[in-house]
TORFI-631846 format. One line per 2 residues: number of its first residue (from 0); for each residue x, y, z of N, C-alpha, C, O, CB. Coordinates in steps of 0.05 Angstrom, whole numbers, always signed. Glycine has a CB too. Example, Ala and Ser with C-alpha at 12.3 -4.5 7.8 and 13.67 -1.06 7.14 Angstrom:
<sites>
0> +264,-114,+156,+246,-90,+156,+264,-66,+156,+285,-66,+169,+226,-89,+181; +257,-45,+142,+273,-21,+143,+258,+1,+157,+268,+23,+161,+282,-12,+114 $
</sites>
This chain:
<sites>
0> -760,+894,-519,-752,+918,-533,-752,+942,-513,-734,+958,-513,-771,+923,-556; -773,+944,-497,-775,+967,-478,-754,+965,-456,-743,+985,-448,-802,+968,-466 $
2> -748,+940,-447,-728,+937,-426,-701,+944,-437,-684,+956,-422,-728,+909,-416; -695,+938,-462,-669,+945,-474,-665,+976,-475,-643,+985,-474,-666,+933,-501 $
4> -687,+990,-478,-686,+1019,-479,-687,+1032,-451,-686,+1057,-449,-708,+1030,-496; -690,+1016,-431,-692,+1027,-404,-721,+1033,-397,-726,+1045,-376,-676,+1051,-401 $
6> -740,+1024,-413,-768,+1029,-408,-780,+1002,-400,-777,+982,-414,-783,+1041,-432; -794,+1001,-378,-808,+977,-369,-837,+983,-368,-848,+989,-346,-797,+966,-342 $
8> -851,+981,-391,-879,+988,-393,-895,+963,-398,-893,+951,-419,-884,+1010,-415; -911,+954,-379,-927,+930,-383,-949,+934,-403,-961,+955,-405,-938,+920,-356 $
10> -954,+913,-418,-976,+915,-438,-1003,+914,-426,-1023,+922,-439,-973,+892,-458; -1005,+907,-401,-1032,+906,-389,-1043,+934,-385,-1067,+937,-381,-1031,+893,-361 $
12> -1026,+955,-388,-1037,+982,-387,-1055,+988,-411,-1071,+1006,-410,-1013,+1002,-387; -1052,+972,-432,-1069,+976,-456,-1098,+968,-452,-1114,+972,-470,-1057,+961,-480 $
14> -1104,+957,-429,-1132,+951,-423,-1149,+976,-423,-1172,+976,-432,-1135,+937,-395; -1137,+998,-414,-1150,+1025,-416,-1137,+1039,-439,-1113,+1045,-438,-1148,+1041,-389 $
16> -1152,+1046,-460,-1140,+1058,-484,-1125,+1084,-476,-1137,+1102,-464,-1161,+1064,-505; -1100,+1086,-484,-1085,+1110,-480,-1065,+1109,-458,-1045,+1123,-459,-1103,+1132,-476 $
18> -1069,+1092,-438,-1050,+1091,-415,-1022,+1082,-423,-1002,+1093,-414,-1061,+1073,-394; -1021,+1062,-441,-995,+1052,-450,-980,+1073,-465,-956,+1077,-462,-999,+1026,-467 $
20> -995,+1087,-482,-982,+1109,-498,-972,+1131,-481,-951,+1143,-486,-1002,+1119,-519; -987,+1138,-460,-979,+1159,-441,-953,+1151,-427,-935,+1167,-425,-1001,+1166,-421 $
22> -952,+1126,-417,-928,+1117,-404,-904,+1115,-423,-882,+1118,-414,-933,+1090,-390; -910,+1109,-448,-889,+1107,-468,-877,+1134,-475,-855,+1136,-486,-899,+1093,-493 $
24> -892,+1155,-470,-883,+1182,-476,-898,+1195,-498,-892,+1219,-505,-854,+1182,-482; -917,+1181,-510,-933,+1193,-531,-958,+1205,-518,-980,+1194,-520,-941,+1171,-553 $
26> -954,+1227,-506,-975,+1239,-489,-999,+1248,-505,-1022,+1243,-496,-964,+1262,-473; -995,+1261,-528,-1019,+1271,-543,-1036,+1247,-553,-1060,+1248,-550,-1009,+1287,-568 $
28> -1023,+1227,-564,-1037,+1204,-573,-1051,+1190,-550,-1075,+1182,-552,-1019,+1184,-588; -1037,+1187,-528,-1049,+1174,-505,-1073,+1188,-494,-1094,+1176,-488,-1028,+1171,-483 $
30> -1071,+1214,-490,-1093,+1230,-479,-1116,+1231,-499,-1140,+1230,-491,-1084,+1258,-472; -1110,+1232,-525,-1132,+1232,-545,-1147,+1205,-544,-1171,+1205,-546,-1120,+1237,-573 $
32> -1132,+1183,-543,-1145,+1157,-541,-1161,+1154,-515,-1184,+1144,-516,-1125,+1134,-544; -1150,+1163,-493,-1163,+1160,-468,-1189,+1177,-468,-1210,+1168,-459,-1145,+1169,-445 $
34> -1187,+1202,-477,-1211,+1219,-478,-1232,+1209,-497,-1256,+1208,-491,-1203,+1248,-486; -1223,+1200,-521,-1242,+1190,-541,-1257,+1165,-530,-1281,+1163,-532,-1228,+1183,-567 $
36> -1242,+1146,-520,-1254,+1122,-510,-1273,+1127,-486,-1295,+1116,-485,-1233,+1103,-501; -1264,+1143,-467,-1280,+1148,-443,-1305,+1164,-450,-1327,+1156,-441,-1263,+1163,-423 $
38> -1302,+1186,-464,-1325,+1203,-470,-1345,+1189,-487,-1369,+1190,-482,-1316,+1229,-484; -1336,+1175,-508,-1355,+1161,-525,-1369,+1138,-511,-1393,+1133,-515,-1341,+1150,-550 $
40> -1355,+1124,-493,-1368,+1102,-478,-1388,+1113,-458,-1411,+1102,-457,-1346,+1086,-463; -1382,+1134,-444,-1401,+1146,-424,-1425,+1158,-439,-1448,+1155,-430,-1387,+1167,-407 $
42> -1419,+1172,-461,-1441,+1184,-476,-1459,+1162,-488,-1483,+1165,-490,-1431,+1202,-499; -1447,+1140,-497,-1462,+1117,-508,-1481,+1105,-487,-1503,+1098,-492,-1444,+1096,-518 $
44> -1471,+1103,-462,-1488,+1093,-440,-1510,+1113,-435,-1533,+1104,-430,-1471,+1089,-415; -1504,+1138,-435,-1525,+1158,-431,-1547,+1158,-452,-1571,+1158,-446,-1513,+1186,-429 $
46> -1539,+1156,-477,-1559,+1155,-499,-1574,+1129,-498,-1598,+1129,-504,-1545,+1158,-526; -1562,+1107,-491,-1576,+1081,-489,-1597,+1083,-467,-1619,+1073,-471,-1556,+1058,-485 $
48> -1590,+1094,-445,-1609,+1097,-422,-1632,+1115,-430,-1655,+1109,-424,-1594,+1108,-397; -1626,+1137,-444,-1647,+1155,-453,-1665,+1141,-473,-1689,+1146,-473,-1634,+1180,-464 $
50> -1653,+1126,-491,-1669,+1111,-510,-1688,+1092,-497,-1711,+1090,-505,-1650,+1096,-530; -1678,+1078,-477,-1696,+1060,-462,-1719,+1075,-448,-1741,+1065,-448,-1680,+1044,-441 $
52> -1713,+1098,-438,-1734,+1114,-425,-1756,+1123,-445,-1780,+1120,-440,-1722,+1139,-412; -1747,+1132,-469,-1766,+1140,-489,-1782,+1116,-499,-1806,+1119,-504,-1751,+1153,-513 $
54> -1769,+1093,-501,-1784,+1069,-510,-1804,+1061,-489,-1827,+1052,-496,-1765,+1046,-516; -1797,+1062,-463,-1816,+1056,-442,-1840,+1075,-442,-1863,+1067,-439,-1802,+1057,-414 $
56> -1835,+1101,-447,-1857,+1120,-449,-1874,+1114,-473,-1899,+1117,-471,-1846,+1149,-450; -1862,+1106,-495,-1877,+1099,-519,-1896,+1076,-514,-1919,+1076,-521,-1859,+1093,-543 $
58> -1885,+1056,-500,-1902,+1032,-494,-1924,+1037,-474,-1943,+1022,-473,-1884,+1010,-484; -1921,+1058,-458,-1941,+1064,-437,-1960,+1087,-446,-1975,+1097,-429,-1927,+1071,-412 $
60> -1958,+1096,-471,-1976,+1117,-479,-2005,+1107,-479,-2010,+1084,-487,-1969,+1127,-508; -2024,+1124,-471,-2052,+1115,-471,-2063,+1114,-499,-2053,+1127,-518,-2069,+1134,-453 $
62> -2083,+1098,-502,-2096,+1096,-529,-2111,+1121,-535,-2120,+1135,-517,-2115,+1071,-529; -2114,+1127,-561,-2130,+1150,-569,-2114,+1175,-575,-2126,+1195,-582,-2150,+1156,-548 $
64> -2088,+1175,-572,-2072,+1198,-579,-2068,+1199,-609,-2071,+1179,-623,-2044,+1197,-565; -2062,+1223,-620,-2057,+1225,-649,-2032,+1208,-656,-2014,+1204,-640,-2053,+1254,-657 $
66> -2032,+1198,-681,-2010,+1181,-691,-1983,+1196,-690,-1963,+1183,-685,-2016,+1172,-719; -1983,+1222,-693,-1958,+1237,-693,-1945,+1236,-665,-1920,+1236,-663,-1964,+1267,-700 $
68> -1961,+1234,-645,-1950,+1231,-618,-1936,+1205,-614,-1914,+1203,-602,-1972,+1235,-596; -1948,+1183,-624,-1935,+1157,-622,-1909,+1156,-639,-1889,+1146,-630,-1955,+1135,-633 $
70> -1911,+1168,-662,-1887,+1169,-680,-1864,+1185,-667,-1841,+1177,-670,-1894,+1181,-707; -1871,+1206,-654,-1850,+1223,-641,-1835,+1207,-620,-1810,+1208,-619,-1862,+1248,-629 $
72> -1849,+1193,-603,-1836,+1178,-582,-1819,+1155,-593,-1797,+1150,-585,-1857,+1167,-562; -1831,+1141,-613,-1816,+1118,-625,-1792,+1127,-640,-1770,+1115,-638,-1835,+1102,-643 $
74> -1794,+1149,-656,-1771,+1158,-672,-1749,+1170,-655,-1726,+1167,-661,-1780,+1179,-693; -1757,+1183,-633,-1737,+1193,-614,-1722,+1170,-601,-1697,+1171,-598,-1750,+1211,-593 $
76> -1736,+1149,-593,-1723,+1126,-581,-1704,+1112,-601,-1682,+1104,-594,-1744,+1106,-570; -1713,+1110,-626,-1697,+1098,-647,-1672,+1114,-653,-1651,+1104,-657,-1714,+1093,-672 $
78> -1676,+1141,-654,-1653,+1158,-660,-1632,+1157,-638,-1608,+1156,-644,-1663,+1187,-663; -1641,+1157,-613,-1622,+1156,-591,-1608,+1128,-590,-1585,+1127,-582,-1637,+1161,-565 $
80> -1622,+1107,-597,-1610,+1081,-597,-1588,+1079,-619,-1567,+1068,-614,-1631,+1059,-602; -1594,+1090,-642,-1573,+1090,-664,-1549,+1108,-657,-1527,+1101,-664,-1586,+1098,-691 $
82> -1554,+1130,-644,-1532,+1147,-635,-1515,+1133,-614,-1491,+1135,-614,-1543,+1174,-624; -1528,+1119,-597,-1514,+1103,-576,-1497,+1082,-589,-1474,+1078,-581,-1534,+1090,-557 $
84> -1507,+1068,-609,-1492,+1048,-624,-1467,+1060,-637,-1446,+1048,-636,-1509,+1034,-645; -1470,+1083,-649,-1447,+1097,-662,-1425,+1104,-641,-1402,+1101,-646,-1455,+1122,-677 $
86> -1434,+1113,-618,-1415,+1120,-597,-1401,+1096,-586,-1377,+1097,-580,-1429,+1135,-574; -1415,+1074,-583,-1402,+1049,-575,-1382,+1039,-596,-1361,+1028,-588,-1423,+1027,-569 $
88> -1389,+1042,-621,-1370,+1035,-642,-1344,+1052,-641,-1322,+1042,-644,-1383,+1037,-670; -1348,+1078,-635,-1325,+1095,-632,-1307,+1087,-609,-1283,+1087,-611,-1334,+1124,-629 $
90> -1320,+1081,-586,-1305,+1071,-563,-1290,+1045,-569,-1267,+1042,-561,-1323,+1068,-538; -1303,+1028,-584,-1290,+1002,-592,-1267,+1007,-611,-1247,+993,-610,-1310,+984,-605 $
92> -1270,+1026,-629,-1249,+1033,-648,-1224,+1044,-633,-1202,+1038,-640,-1258,+1053,-669; -1229,+1061,-613,-1207,+1072,-597,-1193,+1049,-582,-1168,+1049,-580,-1217,+1093,-577 $
94> -1208,+1030,-572,-1197,+1008,-557,-1180,+990,-576,-1158,+982,-570,-1219,+991,-544; -1191,+984,-600,-1177,+968,-620,-1152,+982,-629,-1131,+969,-632,-1195,+961,-643 $
96> -1153,+1008,-635,-1129,+1022,-644,-1108,+1022,-622,-1084,+1020,-628,-1137,+1051,-652; -1116,+1025,-597,-1097,+1025,-575,-1082,+999,-574,-1057,+998,-571,-1111,+1030,-548 $
98> -1096,+976,-577,-1083,+950,-577,-1065,+947,-602,-1044,+936,-600,-1103,+928,-575; -1075,+956,-625,-1058,+954,-649,-1033,+970,-646,-1012,+962,-655,-1074,+963,-674 $
100> -1035,+993,-634,-1012,+1010,-629,-992,+996,-610,-968,+998,-614,-1020,+1037,-618; -1003,+983,-590,-985,+970,-570,-972,+945,-583,-948,+941,-579,-1001,+961,-546 $
102> -987,+930,-598,-976,+905,-609,-960,+908,-634,-940,+894,-638,-998,+886,-613; -969,+925,-653,-956,+926,-679,-942,+952,-685,-921,+951,-699,-976,+921,-699 $
104> -952,+974,-675,-940,+999,-683,-921,+1010,-662,-911,+1033,-665,-962,+1019,-689; -917,+996,-640,-902,+1006,-618,-873,+1013,-623,-862,+1030,-609,-903,+986,-596 $
106> -861,+1001,-642,-833,+1005,-647,-827,+1033,-659,-806,+1044,-656,-821,+984,-664; -847,+1043,-674,-842,+1069,-688,-836,+1091,-668,-818,+1107,-674,-866,+1076,-705 $
108> -849,+1092,-645,-844,+1113,-626,-817,+1109,-612,-802,+1128,-609,-867,+1113,-605; -811,+1084,-605,-786,+1079,-591,-762,+1082,-610,-741,+1090,-602,-786,+1052,-579 $
110> -766,+1075,-636,-744,+1078,-655,-738,+1108,-660,-715,+1114,-665,-752,+1065,-682; -757,+1125,-657,-752,+1153,-662,-737,+1166,-638,-724,+1186,-642,-779,+1168,-666 $
112> -739,+1154,-615,-724,+1164,-592,-696,+1154,-590,-680,+1164,-573,-739,+1157,-567; -688,+1136,-606,-662,+1123,-603,-639,+1139,-613,-616,+1130,-611,-662,+1097,-617 $
114> -643,+1163,-624,-621,+1180,-632,-626,+1192,-659,-649,+1190,-670,-595,+1164,-633; -606,+1205,-671,-610,+1217,-697,-615,+1195,-718,-601,+1176,-720,-586,+1234,-705 $
116> -636,+1200,-734,-644,+1180,-754,-642,+1191,-782,-645,+1215,-786,-672,+1170,-748; -636,+1173,-800,-636,+1180,-828,-664,+1175,-839,-677,+1156,-831,-614,+1164,-844 $
118> -674,+1191,-858,-700,+1186,-870,-700,+1159,-884,-683,+1154,-902,-708,+1208,-890; -717,+1141,-877,-719,+1115,-889,-746,+1102,-882,-760,+1111,-864,-696,+1097,-881 $
120> -752,+1081,-897,-776,+1066,-892,-768,+1038,-885,-751,+1026,-899,-796,+1067,-916; -778,+1026,-864,-772,+999,-856,-798,+984,-853,-819,+994,-845,-756,+999,-830 $
122> -796,+958,-860,-819,+941,-856,-808,+913,-849,-789,+904,-861,-837,+939,-882; -820,+901,-829,-810,+875,-820,-829,+861,-802,-849,+872,-793,-784,+878,-807 $
124> -823,+836,-797,-838,+819,-778,-821,+813,-754,-798,+808,-757,-848,+793,-792; -833,+814,-731,-819,+808,-706,-833,+785,-692,-852,+773,-703,-818,+832,-688 $
126> -823,+778,-669,-834,+756,-654,-844,+766,-627,-829,+781,-614,-814,+733,-650; -868,+760,-620,-880,+770,-596,-865,+759,-571,-865,+773,-551,-910,+762,-594 $
128> -854,+735,-573,-839,+724,-550,-815,+741,-543,-806,+741,-520,-831,+695,-557; -803,+754,-563,-780,+771,-558,-788,+799,-548,-770,+815,-542,-764,+774,-583 $
130> -813,+805,-547,-822,+831,-539,-824,+850,-563,-831,+873,-559,-803,+843,-518; -818,+840,-586,-819,+857,-610,-848,+857,-620,-863,+838,-616,-800,+846,-632 $
132> -856,+879,-633,-882,+879,-646,-883,+858,-668,-863,+851,-680,-888,+907,-657; -907,+848,-673,-910,+828,-694,-906,+838,-722,-894,+825,-739,-937,+814,-692 $
134> -915,+862,-727,-912,+874,-753,-903,+903,-749,-914,+918,-733,-939,+873,-769; -882,+910,-764,-871,+937,-760,-870,+951,-787,-860,+940,-807,-843,+937,-748 $
136> -880,+975,-788,-878,+992,-812,-871,+1020,-802,-887,+1033,-789,-904,+992,-829; -846,+1029,-808,-836,+1054,-797,-827,+1072,-820,-812,+1063,-837,-813,+1049,-777 $
138> -836,+1096,-820,-826,+1116,-839,-815,+1139,-823,-829,+1152,-808,-849,+1126,-859; -789,+1143,-826,-775,+1164,-812,-770,+1187,-831,-760,+1184,-853,-748,+1155,-800 $
140> -778,+1211,-822,-775,+1235,-839,-751,+1251,-831,-746,+1272,-843,-800,+1251,-838 $
</sites>
């Protein structure tokens, strides 16, 4: 499909969320996916590392401290671990959406560039061997 339009964009660019969309010409979507995936992944690593530090400090607290001190260290470690998990889920969602966009939703962008279009809705199945997306749902306004 891309070669017929004069675009030769390999799907391996989708390994990094957003790169395929940027090369396809969907710059806003591509940069948004790239930023979301990168920032959430790096922040997730930071929060996970911080969580591990707080947990190590909790495990090394001396005996005889007030219970509130133990609770503070443990709850902070737990809070940072759950925030890290949410950020990793967000990075995974950006990655999954990027692949879904490449494999199934890719025709909508290229169909809009092919010339003046009439408002219509299309839905169909394609074959991956032909370079077509497997599932297409396009609404042209």
